[in-house]
N, CA, C, O and CB atoms as a CASP TS submission, in Angstrom:
PFRMAT TS
TARGET T0000
AUTHOR 0000-0000-0000
METHOD Language model
MODEL 1
PARENT N/A
ATOM      1  N   MET     1      86.326 254.991  84.586  1.00  0.00           N
ATOM      2  CA  MET     1      85.594 254.714  85.797  1.00  0.00           C
ATOM      3  C   MET     1      84.817 253.413  85.696  1.00  0.00           C
ATOM      4  O   MET     1      84.608 252.741  86.706  1.00  0.00           O
ATOM      5  CB  MET     1      84.663 255.851  86.109  1.00  0.00           C
ATOM      6  N   GLU     2      84.391 253.050  84.514  1.00  0.00           N
ATOM      7  CA  GLU     2      83.633 251.813  84.319  1.00  0.00           C
ATOM      8  C   GLU     2      84.475 250.574  84.611  1.00  0.00           C
ATOM      9  O   GLU     2      83.927 249.542  84.999  1.00  0.00           O
ATOM     10  CB  GLU     2      83.098 251.746  82.898  1.00  0.00           C
ATOM     11  N   SER     3      85.785 250.651  84.434  1.00  0.00           N
ATOM     12  CA  SER     3      86.636 249.482  84.644  1.00  0.00           C
ATOM     13  C   SER     3      86.659 249.047  86.109  1.00  0.00           C
ATOM     14  O   SER     3      86.939 247.883  86.396  1.00  0.00           O
ATOM     15  CB  SER     3      88.052 249.778  84.171  1.00  0.00           C
ATOM     16  N   PHE     4      86.373 249.950  87.033  1.00  0.00           N
ATOM     17  CA  PHE     4      86.380 249.597  88.443  1.00  0.00           C
ATOM     18  C   PHE     4      85.213 248.693  88.823  1.00  0.00           C
ATOM     19  O   PHE     4      85.288 247.986  89.829  1.00  0.00           O
ATOM     20  CB  PHE     4      86.351 250.846  89.283  1.00  0.00           C
ATOM     21  N   ARG     5      84.178 248.700  88.071  1.00  0.00           N
ATOM     22  CA  ARG     5      83.007 247.890  88.378  1.00  0.00           C
ATOM     23  C   ARG     5      83.234 246.411  88.085  1.00  0.00           C
ATOM     24  O   ARG     5      82.443 245.575  88.522  1.00  0.00           O
ATOM     25  CB  ARG     5      81.816 248.390  87.596  1.00  0.00           C
ATOM     26  N   ASN     6      84.267 246.075  87.373  1.00  0.00           N
ATOM     27  CA  ASN     6      84.544 244.685  87.025  1.00  0.00           C
ATOM     28  C   ASN     6      85.269 243.928  88.136  1.00  0.00           C
ATOM     29  O   ASN     6      85.337 242.700  88.100  1.00  0.00           O
ATOM     30  CB  ASN     6      85.364 244.630  85.762  1.00  0.00           C
ATOM     31  N   PHE     7      85.802 244.634  89.109  1.00  0.00           N
ATOM     32  CA  PHE     7      86.540 243.976  90.176  1.00  0.00           C
ATOM     33  C   PHE     7      85.582 243.290  91.144  1.00  0.00           C
ATOM     34  O   PHE     7      84.496 243.794  91.429  1.00  0.00           O
ATOM     35  CB  PHE     7      87.422 244.984  90.921  1.00  0.00           C
ATOM     36  N   ALA     8      86.005 242.134  91.642  1.00  0.00           N
ATOM     37  CA  ALA     8      85.195 241.412  92.624  1.00  0.00           C
ATOM     38  C   ALA     8      85.233 242.143  93.956  1.00  0.00           C
ATOM     39  O   ALA     8      86.284 242.617  94.387  1.00  0.00           O
ATOM     40  CB  ALA     8      85.692 239.956  92.790  1.00  0.00           C
ATOM     41  N   ARG     9      84.107 242.227  94.588  1.00  0.00           N
ATOM     42  CA  ARG     9      84.027 242.853  95.896  1.00  0.00           C
ATOM     43  C   ARG     9      84.246 241.788  96.961  1.00  0.00           C
ATOM     44  O   ARG     9      83.888 240.630  96.745  1.00  0.00           O
ATOM     45  CB  ARG     9      82.663 243.568  96.094  1.00  0.00           C
ATOM     46  N   PRO    10      84.827 242.148  98.110  1.00  0.00           N
ATOM     47  CA  PRO    10      85.102 241.155  99.150  1.00  0.00           C
ATOM     48  C   PRO    10      83.851 240.448  99.654  1.00  0.00           C
ATOM     49  O   PRO    10      83.903 239.255  99.953  1.00  0.00           O
ATOM     50  CB  PRO    10      85.797 241.812 100.305  1.00  0.00           C
ATOM     51  N   LEU    11      82.743 241.144  99.756  1.00  0.00           N
ATOM     52  CA  LEU    11      81.531 240.550 100.294  1.00  0.00           C
ATOM     53  C   LEU    11      80.465 240.394  99.206  1.00  0.00           C
ATOM     54  O   LEU    11      79.271 240.531  99.472  1.00  0.00           O
ATOM     55  CB  LEU    11      80.994 241.401 101.447  1.00  0.00           C
ATOM     56  N   ALA    12      80.901 240.111  98.004  1.00  0.00           N
ATOM     57  CA  ALA    12      79.957 239.951  96.905  1.00  0.00           C
ATOM     58  C   ALA    12      79.040 238.760  97.151  1.00  0.00           C
ATOM     59  O   ALA    12      79.439 237.765  97.755  1.00  0.00           O
ATOM     60  CB  ALA    12      80.702 239.781  95.578  1.00  0.00           C
ATOM     61  N   THR    13      77.822 238.876  96.679  1.00  0.00           N
ATOM     62  CA  THR    13      76.865 237.789  96.863  1.00  0.00           C
ATOM     63  C   THR    13      77.130 236.690  95.845  1.00  0.00           C
ATOM     64  O   THR    13      77.607 236.947  94.740  1.00  0.00           O
ATOM     65  CB  THR    13      75.415 238.305  96.738  1.00  0.00           C
ATOM     66  N   LEU    14      76.817 235.483  96.231  1.00  0.00           N
ATOM     67  CA  LEU    14      77.015 234.322  95.375  1.00  0.00           C
ATOM     68  C   LEU    14      75.686 233.886  94.777  1.00  0.00           C
ATOM     69  O   LEU    14      74.629 234.226  95.309  1.00  0.00           O
ATOM     70  CB  LEU    14      77.658 233.167  96.162  1.00  0.00           C
ATOM     71  N   PRO    15      75.723 233.136  93.675  1.00  0.00           N
ATOM     72  CA  PRO    15      74.487 232.556  93.158  1.00  0.00           C
ATOM     73  C   PRO    15      73.864 231.642  94.215  1.00  0.00           C
ATOM     74  O   PRO    15      74.589 231.070  95.029  1.00  0.00           O
ATOM     75  CB  PRO    15      74.754 231.771  91.845  1.00  0.00           C
ATOM     76  N   PRO    16      72.537 231.494  94.219  1.00  0.00           N
ATOM     77  CA  PRO    16      71.875 230.710  95.270  1.00  0.00           C
ATOM     78  C   PRO    16      72.404 229.287  95.416  1.00  0.00           C
ATOM     79  O   PRO    16      72.468 228.777  96.534  1.00  0.00           O
ATOM     80  CB  PRO    16      70.409 230.653  94.998  1.00  0.00           C
ATOM     81  N   SER    17      72.785 228.633  94.322  1.00  0.00           N
ATOM     82  CA  SER    17      73.286 227.255  94.433  1.00  0.00           C
ATOM     83  C   SER    17      74.611 227.208  95.193  1.00  0.00           C
ATOM     84  O   SER    17      74.817 226.318  96.018  1.00  0.00           O
ATOM     85  CB  SER    17      73.462 226.634  93.036  1.00  0.00           C
ATOM     86  N   LEU    18      75.501 228.146  94.927  1.00  0.00           N
ATOM     87  CA  LEU    18      76.780 228.189  95.639  1.00  0.00           C
ATOM     88  C   LEU    18      76.609 228.730  97.052  1.00  0.00           C
ATOM     89  O   LEU    18      77.329 228.330  97.967  1.00  0.00           O
ATOM     90  CB  LEU    18      77.788 229.046  94.872  1.00  0.00           C
ATOM     91  N   ASP    19      75.664 229.631  97.226  1.00  0.00           N
ATOM     92  CA  ASP    19      75.447 230.226  98.534  1.00  0.00           C
ATOM     93  C   ASP    19      75.036 229.166  99.550  1.00  0.00           C
ATOM     94  O   ASP    19      75.513 229.177 100.685  1.00  0.00           O
ATOM     95  CB  ASP    19      74.387 231.321  98.451  1.00  0.00           C
ATOM     96  N   ALA    20      74.158 228.255  99.153  1.00  0.00           N
ATOM     97  CA  ALA    20      73.717 227.192 100.061  1.00  0.00           C
ATOM     98  C   ALA    20      74.866 226.233 100.378  1.00  0.00           C
ATOM     99  O   ALA    20      74.976 225.748 101.504  1.00  0.00           O
ATOM    100  CB  ALA    20      72.536 226.417  99.448  1.00  0.00           C
ATOM    101  N   ALA    21      75.714 225.961  99.396  1.00  0.00           N
ATOM    102  CA  ALA    21      76.845 225.050  99.618  1.00  0.00           C
ATOM    103  C   ALA    21      77.868 225.656 100.576  1.00  0.00           C
ATOM    104  O   ALA    21      78.516 224.934 101.333  1.00  0.00           O
ATOM    105  CB  ALA    21      77.520 224.705  98.284  1.00  0.00           C
ATOM    106  N   MET    22      78.012 226.978 100.541  1.00  0.00           N
ATOM    107  CA  MET    22      78.999 227.640 101.394  1.00  0.00           C
ATOM    108  C   MET    22      78.545 227.718 102.853  1.00  0.00           C
ATOM    109  O   MET    22      79.357 227.993 103.737  1.00  0.00           O
ATOM    110  CB  MET    22      79.280 229.039 100.869  1.00  0.00           C
ATOM    111  N   GLU    23      77.276 227.483 103.111  1.00  0.00           N
ATOM    112  CA  GLU    23      76.757 227.565 104.479  1.00  0.00           C
ATOM    113  C   GLU    23      76.816 226.228 105.219  1.00  0.00           C
ATOM    114  O   GLU    23      76.355 226.133 106.356  1.00  0.00           O
ATOM    115  CB  GLU    23      75.329 228.065 104.454  1.00  0.00           C
ATOM    116  N   GLN    24      77.370 225.208 104.594  1.00  0.00           N
ATOM    117  CA  GLN    24      77.498 223.913 105.264  1.00  0.00           C
ATOM    118  C   GLN    24      78.591 223.998 106.327  1.00  0.00           C
ATOM    119  O   GLN    24      79.602 224.670 106.123  1.00  0.00           O
ATOM    120  CB  GLN    24      77.814 222.782 104.239  1.00  0.00           C
ATOM    121  N   PRO    25      78.396 223.322 107.459  1.00  0.00           N
ATOM    122  CA  PRO    25      79.420 223.368 108.516  1.00  0.00           C
ATOM    123  C   PRO    25      80.682 222.615 108.103  1.00  0.00           C
ATOM    124  O   PRO    25      80.636 221.687 107.296  1.00  0.00           O
ATOM    125  CB  PRO    25      78.866 222.779 109.822  1.00  0.00           C
ATOM    126  N   LEU    26      81.797 223.032 108.671  1.00  0.00           N
ATOM    127  CA  LEU    26      83.079 222.371 108.403  1.00  0.00           C
ATOM    128  C   LEU    26      83.168 221.063 109.186  1.00  0.00           C
ATOM    129  O   LEU    26      82.446 220.857 110.162  1.00  0.00           O
ATOM    130  CB  LEU    26      84.264 223.301 108.771  1.00  0.00           C
ATOM    131  N   SER    27      84.056 220.193 108.745  1.00  0.00           N
ATOM    132  CA  SER    27      84.317 218.962 109.498  1.00  0.00           C
ATOM    133  C   SER    27      85.013 219.324 110.811  1.00  0.00           C
ATOM    134  O   SER    27      85.461 220.457 110.991  1.00  0.00           O
ATOM    135  CB  SER    27      85.190 217.960 108.661  1.00  0.00           C
ATOM    136  N   GLU    28      85.098 218.373 111.710  1.00  0.00           N
ATOM    137  CA  GLU    28      85.725 218.631 113.013  1.00  0.00           C
ATOM    138  C   GLU    28      87.194 219.023 112.858  1.00  0.00           C
ATOM    139  O   GLU    28      87.686 219.897 113.573  1.00  0.00           O
ATOM    140  CB  GLU    28      85.607 217.394 113.914  1.00  0.00           C
ATOM    141  N   THR    29      87.887 218.380 111.930  1.00  0.00           N
ATOM    142  CA  THR    29      89.308 218.689 111.714  1.00  0.00           C
ATOM    143  C   THR    29      89.487 220.113 111.213  1.00  0.00           C
ATOM    144  O   THR    29      90.327 220.853 111.725  1.00  0.00           O
ATOM    145  CB  THR    29      89.929 217.702 110.715  1.00  0.00           C
ATOM    146  N   LEU    30      88.695 220.502 110.208  1.00  0.00           N
ATOM    147  CA  LEU    30      88.810 221.856 109.672  1.00  0.00           C
ATOM    148  C   LEU    30      88.312 222.897 110.680  1.00  0.00           C
ATOM    149  O   LEU    30      88.833 224.011 110.734  1.00  0.00           O
ATOM    150  CB  LEU    30      88.024 221.975 108.360  1.00  0.00           C
ATOM    151  N   SER    31      87.307 222.533 111.474  1.00  0.00           N
ATOM    152  CA  SER    31      86.827 223.460 112.501  1.00  0.00           C
ATOM    153  C   SER    31      87.924 223.753 113.519  1.00  0.00           C
ATOM    154  O   SER    31      88.110 224.900 113.926  1.00  0.00           O
ATOM    155  CB  SER    31      85.587 222.887 113.210  1.00  0.00           C
ATOM    156  N   ALA    32      88.643 222.722 113.923  1.00  0.00           N
ATOM    157  CA  ALA    32      89.743 222.911 114.876  1.00  0.00           C
ATOM    158  C   ALA    32      90.845 223.772 114.265  1.00  0.00           C
ATOM    159  O   ALA    32      91.422 224.619 114.948  1.00  0.00           O
ATOM    160  CB  ALA    32      90.318 221.548 115.317  1.00  0.00           C
ATOM    161  N   GLU    33      91.137 223.561 112.989  1.00  0.00           N
ATOM    162  CA  GLU    33      92.169 224.365 112.332  1.00  0.00           C
ATOM    163  C   GLU    33      91.711 225.815 112.181  1.00  0.00           C
ATOM    164  O   GLU    33      92.501 226.741 112.364  1.00  0.00           O
ATOM    165  CB  GLU    33      92.518 223.771 110.954  1.00  0.00           C
ATOM    166  N   PHE    34      90.445 226.009 111.852  1.00  0.00           N
ATOM    167  CA  PHE    34      89.896 227.366 111.744  1.00  0.00           C
ATOM    168  C   PHE    34      90.012 228.094 113.080  1.00  0.00           C
ATOM    169  O   PHE    34      90.431 229.250 113.125  1.00  0.00           O
ATOM    170  CB  PHE    34      88.418 227.323 111.284  1.00  0.00           C
ATOM    171  N   ARG    35      89.644 227.423 114.159  1.00  0.00           N
ATOM    172  CA  ARG    35      89.724 228.040 115.485  1.00  0.00           C
ATOM    173  C   ARG    35      91.162 228.390 115.848  1.00  0.00           C
ATOM    174  O   ARG    35      91.425 229.422 116.466  1.00  0.00           O
ATOM    175  CB  ARG    35      89.132 227.107 116.542  1.00  0.00           C
ATOM    176  N   SER    36      92.080 227.524 115.459  1.00  0.00           N
ATOM    177  CA  SER    36      93.494 227.792 115.718  1.00  0.00           C
ATOM    178  C   SER    36      93.967 229.028 114.947  1.00  0.00           C
ATOM    179  O   SER    36      94.697 229.860 115.486  1.00  0.00           O
ATOM    180  CB  SER    36      94.348 226.568 115.337  1.00  0.00           C
ATOM    181  N   LEU    37      93.547 229.142 113.686  1.00  0.00           N
ATOM    182  CA  LEU    37      93.932 230.306 112.878  1.00  0.00           C
ATOM    183  C   LEU    37      93.355 231.593 113.453  1.00  0.00           C
ATOM    184  O   LEU    37      94.022 232.628 113.448  1.00  0.00           O
ATOM    185  CB  LEU    37      93.468 230.128 111.427  1.00  0.00           C
ATOM    186  N   VAL    38      92.127 231.538 113.945  1.00  0.00           N
ATOM    187  CA  VAL    38      91.520 232.733 114.533  1.00  0.00           C
ATOM    188  C   VAL    38      92.239 233.115 115.823  1.00  0.00           C
ATOM    189  O   VAL    38      92.429 234.299 116.100  1.00  0.00           O
ATOM    190  CB  VAL    38      90.019 232.503 114.805  1.00  0.00           C
ATOM    191  N   ARG    39      92.638 232.121 116.612  1.00  0.00           N
ATOM    192  CA  ARG    39      93.398 232.429 117.840  1.00  0.00           C
ATOM    193  C   ARG    39      94.727 233.107 117.512  1.00  0.00           C
ATOM    194  O   ARG    39      95.136 234.044 118.198  1.00  0.00           O
ATOM    195  CB  ARG    39      93.654 231.141 118.653  1.00  0.00           C
ATOM    196  N   ILE    40      95.390 232.636 116.475  1.00  0.00           N
ATOM    197  CA  ILE    40      96.644 233.268 116.055  1.00  0.00           C
ATOM    198  C   ILE    40      96.379 234.702 115.603  1.00  0.00           C
ATOM    199  O   ILE    40      97.140 235.613 115.929  1.00  0.00           O
ATOM    200  CB  ILE    40      97.313 232.457 114.915  1.00  0.00           C
ATOM    201  N   ALA    41      95.296 234.896 114.849  1.00  0.00           N
ATOM    202  CA  ALA    41      94.943 236.245 114.394  1.00  0.00           C
ATOM    203  C   ALA    41      94.638 237.160 115.571  1.00  0.00           C
ATOM    204  O   ALA    41      94.981 238.342 115.542  1.00  0.00           O
ATOM    205  CB  ALA    41      93.739 236.194 113.448  1.00  0.00           C
ATOM    206  N   MET    42      93.995 236.626 116.609  1.00  0.00           N
ATOM    207  CA  MET    42      93.713 237.432 117.805  1.00  0.00           C
ATOM    208  C   MET    42      95.014 237.868 118.480  1.00  0.00           C
ATOM    209  O   MET    42      95.128 239.004 118.940  1.00  0.00           O
ATOM    210  CB  MET    42      92.837 236.636 118.802  1.00  0.00           C
ATOM    211  N   TYR    43      95.977 236.977 118.535  1.00  0.00           N
ATOM    212  CA  TYR    43      97.256 237.301 119.154  1.00  0.00           C
ATOM    213  C   TYR    43      97.979 238.381 118.345  1.00  0.00           C
ATOM    214  O   TYR    43      98.499 239.343 118.909  1.00  0.00           O
ATOM    215  CB  TYR    43      98.133 236.038 119.274  1.00  0.00           C
ATOM    216  N   VAL    44      98.007 238.215 117.028  1.00  0.00           N
ATOM    217  CA  VAL    44      98.722 239.168 116.172  1.00  0.00           C
ATOM    218  C   VAL    44      98.019 240.522 116.154  1.00  0.00           C
ATOM    219  O   VAL    44      98.678 241.558 116.071  1.00  0.00           O
ATOM    220  CB  VAL    44      98.843 238.620 114.741  1.00  0.00           C
ATOM    221  N   SER    45      96.687 240.525 116.231  1.00  0.00           N
ATOM    222  CA  SER    45      95.955 241.783 116.132  1.00  0.00           C
ATOM    223  C   SER    45      96.168 242.692 117.339  1.00  0.00           C
ATOM    224  O   SER    45      95.784 243.861 117.300  1.00  0.00           O
ATOM    225  CB  SER    45      94.487 241.502 115.967  1.00  0.00           C
ATOM    226  N   GLN    46      96.765 242.185 118.395  1.00  0.00           N
ATOM    227  CA  GLN    46      97.111 243.049 119.525  1.00  0.00           C
ATOM    228  C   GLN    46      98.147 244.085 119.102  1.00  0.00           C
ATOM    229  O   GLN    46      98.166 245.198 119.627  1.00  0.00           O
ATOM    230  CB  GLN    46      97.643 242.212 120.708  1.00  0.00           C
ATOM    231  N   GLU    47      98.996 243.725 118.165  1.00  0.00           N
ATOM    232  CA  GLU    47     100.038 244.628 117.669  1.00  0.00           C
ATOM    233  C   GLU    47      99.640 245.303 116.362  1.00  0.00           C
ATOM    234  O   GLU    47     100.084 246.416 116.080  1.00  0.00           O
ATOM    235  CB  GLU    47     101.336 243.868 117.476  1.00  0.00           C
ATOM    236  N   ARG    48      98.816 244.645 115.567  1.00  0.00           N
ATOM    237  CA  ARG    48      98.429 245.176 114.249  1.00  0.00           C
ATOM    238  C   ARG    48      96.985 245.651 114.302  1.00  0.00           C
ATOM    239  O   ARG    48      96.058 244.857 114.142  1.00  0.00           O
ATOM    240  CB  ARG    48      98.609 244.099 113.132  1.00  0.00           C
ATOM    241  N   PHE    49      96.797 246.927 114.523  1.00  0.00           N
ATOM    242  CA  PHE    49      95.465 247.483 114.670  1.00  0.00           C
ATOM    243  C   PHE    49      94.652 247.391 113.387  1.00  0.00           C
ATOM    244  O   PHE    49      93.422 247.376 113.432  1.00  0.00           O
ATOM    245  CB  PHE    49      95.555 248.914 115.113  1.00  0.00           C
ATOM    246  N   ASP    50      95.326 247.330 112.248  1.00  0.00           N
ATOM    247  CA  ASP    50      94.612 247.223 110.981  1.00  0.00           C
ATOM    248  C   ASP    50      93.952 245.856 110.806  1.00  0.00           C
ATOM    249  O   ASP    50      93.088 245.701 109.943  1.00  0.00           O
ATOM    250  CB  ASP    50      95.563 247.487 109.828  1.00  0.00           C
ATOM    251  N   LEU    51      94.337 244.873 111.600  1.00  0.00           N
ATOM    252  CA  LEU    51      93.759 243.529 111.491  1.00  0.00           C
ATOM    253  C   LEU    51      92.655 243.268 112.515  1.00  0.00           C
ATOM    254  O   LEU    51      92.013 242.219 112.471  1.00  0.00           O
ATOM    255  CB  LEU    51      94.846 242.492 111.652  1.00  0.00           C
ATOM    256  N   GLN    52      92.430 244.188 113.418  1.00  0.00           N
ATOM    257  CA  GLN    52      91.482 243.931 114.503  1.00  0.00           C
ATOM    258  C   GLN    52      90.051 243.730 114.018  1.00  0.00           C
ATOM    259  O   GLN    52      89.370 242.825 114.498  1.00  0.00           O
ATOM    260  CB  GLN    52      91.519 245.066 115.485  1.00  0.00           C
ATOM    261  N   PHE    53      89.579 244.541 113.088  1.00  0.00           N
ATOM    262  CA  PHE    53      88.203 244.382 112.621  1.00  0.00           C
ATOM    263  C   PHE    53      88.030 243.064 111.877  1.00  0.00           C
ATOM    264  O   PHE    53      87.030 242.372 112.067  1.00  0.00           O
ATOM    265  CB  PHE    53      87.804 245.553 111.718  1.00  0.00           C
ATOM    266  N   ALA    54      88.989 242.715 111.038  1.00  0.00           N
ATOM    267  CA  ALA    54      88.904 241.450 110.302  1.00  0.00           C
ATOM    268  C   ALA    54      88.925 240.260 111.263  1.00  0.00           C
ATOM    269  O   ALA    54      88.213 239.277 111.056  1.00  0.00           O
ATOM    270  CB  ALA    54      90.064 241.336 109.291  1.00  0.00           C
ATOM    271  N   THR    55      89.729 240.351 112.295  1.00  0.00           N
ATOM    272  CA  THR    55      89.791 239.272 113.296  1.00  0.00           C
ATOM    273  C   THR    55      88.484 239.164 114.053  1.00  0.00           C
ATOM    274  O   THR    55      88.014 238.060 114.329  1.00  0.00           O
ATOM    275  CB  THR    55      90.946 239.507 114.280  1.00  0.00           C
ATOM    276  N   LYS    56      87.896 240.293 114.390  1.00  0.00           N
ATOM    277  CA  LYS    56      86.605 240.293 115.073  1.00  0.00           C
ATOM    278  C   LYS    56      85.537 239.648 114.185  1.00  0.00           C
ATOM    279  O   LYS    56      84.681 238.909 114.672  1.00  0.00           O
ATOM    280  CB  LYS    56      86.194 241.735 115.456  1.00  0.00           C
ATOM    281  N   SER    57      85.592 239.929 112.899  1.00  0.00           N
ATOM    282  CA  SER    57      84.625 239.334 111.969  1.00  0.00           C
ATOM    283  C   SER    57      84.799 237.820 111.893  1.00  0.00           C
ATOM    284  O   SER    57      83.813 237.088 111.804  1.00  0.00           O
ATOM    285  CB  SER    57      84.776 239.953 110.568  1.00  0.00           C
ATOM    286  N   LEU    58      86.032 237.349 111.926  1.00  0.00           N
ATOM    287  CA  LEU    58      86.278 235.899 111.921  1.00  0.00           C
ATOM    288  C   LEU    58      85.811 235.256 113.219  1.00  0.00           C
ATOM    289  O   LEU    58      85.338 234.119 113.214  1.00  0.00           O
ATOM    290  CB  LEU    58      87.770 235.608 111.704  1.00  0.00           C
ATOM    291  N   ALA    59      85.938 235.967 114.320  1.00  0.00           N
ATOM    292  CA  ALA    59      85.568 235.413 115.621  1.00  0.00           C
ATOM    293  C   ALA    59      84.069 235.127 115.723  1.00  0.00           C
ATOM    294  O   ALA    59      83.649 234.320 116.552  1.00  0.00           O
ATOM    295  CB  ALA    59      85.985 236.368 116.728  1.00  0.00           C
ATOM    296  N   HIS    60      83.274 235.772 114.897  1.00  0.00           N
ATOM    297  CA  HIS    60      81.832 235.495 114.902  1.00  0.00           C
ATOM    298  C   HIS    60      81.529 234.052 114.502  1.00  0.00           C
ATOM    299  O   HIS    60      80.476 233.523 114.858  1.00  0.00           O
ATOM    300  CB  HIS    60      81.107 236.455 113.959  1.00  0.00           C
ATOM    301  N   PHE    61      82.432 233.415 113.773  1.00  0.00           N
ATOM    302  CA  PHE    61      82.204 232.057 113.277  1.00  0.00           C
ATOM    303  C   PHE    61      82.832 230.980 114.171  1.00  0.00           C
ATOM    304  O   PHE    61      82.815 229.805 113.804  1.00  0.00           O
ATOM    305  CB  PHE    61      82.753 231.931 111.873  1.00  0.00           C
ATOM    306  N   LEU    62      83.380 231.343 115.319  1.00  0.00           N
ATOM    307  CA  LEU    62      84.074 230.365 116.148  1.00  0.00           C
ATOM    308  C   LEU    62      83.159 229.255 116.656  1.00  0.00           C
ATOM    309  O   LEU    62      83.594 228.111 116.789  1.00  0.00           O
ATOM    310  CB  LEU    62      84.718 231.056 117.315  1.00  0.00           C
ATOM    311  N   ASN    63      81.919 229.572 116.937  1.00  0.00           N
ATOM    312  CA  ASN    63      81.007 228.577 117.478  1.00  0.00           C
ATOM    313  C   ASN    63      80.696 227.478 116.469  1.00  0.00           C
ATOM    314  O   ASN    63      80.736 226.295 116.807  1.00  0.00           O
ATOM    315  CB  ASN    63      79.726 229.241 117.927  1.00  0.00           C
ATOM    316  N   SER    64      80.391 227.856 115.250  1.00  0.00           N
ATOM    317  CA  SER    64      80.083 226.860 114.211  1.00  0.00           C
ATOM    318  C   SER    64      80.595 227.369 112.862  1.00  0.00           C
ATOM    319  O   SER    64      79.841 227.981 112.106  1.00  0.00           O
ATOM    320  CB  SER    64      78.540 226.570 114.145  1.00  0.00           C
ATOM    321  N   PRO    65      81.870 227.120 112.558  1.00  0.00           N
ATOM    322  CA  PRO    65      82.449 227.607 111.310  1.00  0.00           C
ATOM    323  C   PRO    65      81.817 226.937 110.090  1.00  0.00           C
ATOM    324  O   PRO    65      81.486 225.752 110.120  1.00  0.00           O
ATOM    325  CB  PRO    65      83.952 227.374 111.307  1.00  0.00           C
ATOM    326  N   THR    66      81.658 227.709 109.024  1.00  0.00           N
ATOM    327  CA  THR    66      81.105 227.202 107.767  1.00  0.00           C
ATOM    328  C   THR    66      82.174 227.256 106.684  1.00  0.00           C
ATOM    329  O   THR    66      83.278 227.756 106.899  1.00  0.00           O
ATOM    330  CB  THR    66      79.855 228.016 107.340  1.00  0.00           C
ATOM    331  N   LYS    67      81.820 226.731 105.520  1.00  0.00           N
ATOM    332  CA  LYS    67      82.768 226.784 104.402  1.00  0.00           C
ATOM    333  C   LYS    67      83.042 228.218 103.984  1.00  0.00           C
ATOM    334  O   LYS    67      84.150 228.538 103.552  1.00  0.00           O
ATOM    335  CB  LYS    67      82.238 225.987 103.211  1.00  0.00           C
ATOM    336  N   ARG    68      82.044 229.083 104.107  1.00  0.00           N
ATOM    337  CA  ARG    68      82.244 230.499 103.786  1.00  0.00           C
ATOM    338  C   ARG    68      83.266 231.113 104.744  1.00  0.00           C
ATOM    339  O   ARG    68      84.112 231.902 104.324  1.00  0.00           O
ATOM    340  CB  ARG    68      80.900 231.274 103.858  1.00  0.00           C
ATOM    341  N   ALA    69      83.192 230.759 106.015  1.00  0.00           N
ATOM    342  CA  ALA    69      84.134 231.291 106.993  1.00  0.00           C
ATOM    343  C   ALA    69      85.546 230.766 106.739  1.00  0.00           C
ATOM    344  O   ALA    69      86.524 231.444 107.054  1.00  0.00           O
ATOM    345  CB  ALA    69      83.686 230.934 108.412  1.00  0.00           C
ATOM    346  N   TRP    70      85.658 229.575 106.179  1.00  0.00           N
ATOM    347  CA  TRP    70      86.972 228.977 105.920  1.00  0.00           C
ATOM    348  C   TRP    70      87.750 229.776 104.879  1.00  0.00           C
ATOM    349  O   TRP    70      88.981 229.763 104.900  1.00  0.00           O
ATOM    350  CB  TRP    70      86.814 227.525 105.454  1.00  0.00           C
ATOM    351  N   VAL    71      87.080 230.458 103.984  1.00  0.00           N
ATOM    352  CA  VAL    71      87.740 231.247 102.944  1.00  0.00           C
ATOM    353  C   VAL    71      88.340 232.528 103.523  1.00  0.00           C
ATOM    354  O   VAL    71      89.352 233.016 103.021  1.00  0.00           O
ATOM    355  CB  VAL    71      86.747 231.589 101.823  1.00  0.00           C
ATOM    356  N   ASN    72      87.736 233.068 104.555  1.00  0.00           N
ATOM    357  CA  ASN    72      88.130 234.373 105.080  1.00  0.00           C
ATOM    358  C   ASN    72      89.519 234.457 105.704  1.00  0.00           C
ATOM    359  O   ASN    72      90.151 235.500 105.541  1.00  0.00           O
ATOM    360  CB  ASN    72      87.154 234.788 106.078  1.00  0.00           C
ATOM    361  N   PRO    73      90.051 233.456 106.402  1.00  0.00           N
ATOM    362  CA  PRO    73      91.426 233.615 106.916  1.00  0.00           C
ATOM    363  C   PRO    73      92.449 233.824 105.810  1.00  0.00           C
ATOM    364  O   PRO    73      93.452 234.504 106.025  1.00  0.00           O
ATOM    365  CB  PRO    73      91.819 232.399 107.734  1.00  0.00           C
ATOM    366  N   GLY    74      92.223 233.261 104.643  1.00  0.00           N
ATOM    367  CA  GLY    74      93.131 233.511 103.522  1.00  0.00           C
ATOM    368  C   GLY    74      93.132 234.966 103.114  1.00  0.00           C
ATOM    369  O   GLY    74      94.170 235.511 102.739  1.00  0.00           O
ATOM    370  N   ARG    75      91.969 235.599 103.185  1.00  0.00           N
ATOM    371  CA  ARG    75      91.896 237.030 102.896  1.00  0.00           C
ATOM    372  C   ARG    75      92.630 237.835 103.950  1.00  0.00           C
ATOM    373  O   ARG    75      93.246 238.854 103.638  1.00  0.00           O
ATOM    374  CB  ARG    75      90.444 237.485 102.809  1.00  0.00           C
ATOM    375  N   LEU    76      92.572 237.395 105.175  1.00  0.00           N
ATOM    376  CA  LEU    76      93.270 238.086 106.262  1.00  0.00           C
ATOM    377  C   LEU    76      94.781 237.997 106.072  1.00  0.00           C
ATOM    378  O   LEU    76      95.492 238.982 106.275  1.00  0.00           O
ATOM    379  CB  LEU    76      92.870 237.492 107.628  1.00  0.00           C
ATOM    380  N   VAL    77      95.266 236.843 105.690  1.00  0.00           N
ATOM    381  CA  VAL    77      96.707 236.675 105.463  1.00  0.00           C
ATOM    382  C   VAL    77      97.166 237.528 104.285  1.00  0.00           C
ATOM    383  O   VAL    77      98.271 238.070 104.311  1.00  0.00           O
ATOM    384  CB  VAL    77      97.049 235.189 105.209  1.00  0.00           C
ATOM    385  N   GLY    78      96.349 237.651 103.274  1.00  0.00           N
ATOM    386  CA  GLY    78      96.680 238.490 102.131  1.00  0.00           C
ATOM    387  C   GLY    78      96.687 239.969 102.470  1.00  0.00           C
ATOM    388  O   GLY    78      97.214 240.784 101.713  1.00  0.00           O
ATOM    389  N   ASN    79      96.099 240.315 103.614  1.00  0.00           N
ATOM    390  CA  ASN    79      96.011 241.710 104.034  1.00  0.00           C
ATOM    391  C   ASN    79      97.333 242.242 104.561  1.00  0.00           C
ATOM    392  O   ASN    79      97.604 243.438 104.455  1.00  0.00           O
ATOM    393  CB  ASN    79      94.949 241.864 105.089  1.00  0.00           C
ATOM    394  N   GLY    80      98.160 241.369 105.127  1.00  0.00           N
ATOM    395  CA  GLY    80      99.375 241.822 105.806  1.00  0.00           C
ATOM    396  C   GLY    80     100.578 241.935 104.993  1.00  0.00           C
ATOM    397  O   GLY    80     101.633 242.311 105.503  1.00  0.00           O
TER
END
């Protein structure tokens, strides 16, 4: 049972130095790409109910995506 505690959790907290760096906004190019990926996820989630909550969580960052939000679409793709 102890071996399960070694696995990284999806929403694990980061050290303060990395946490501040991850909250920086994305560039305009990456922001546009992030928004495009979220739109694709919204379209696909109409058929895949298991992706709806993850897509909703990504949609919270549409207004001002951060570096932390940029990591999450990769997790969504790994889900399917």
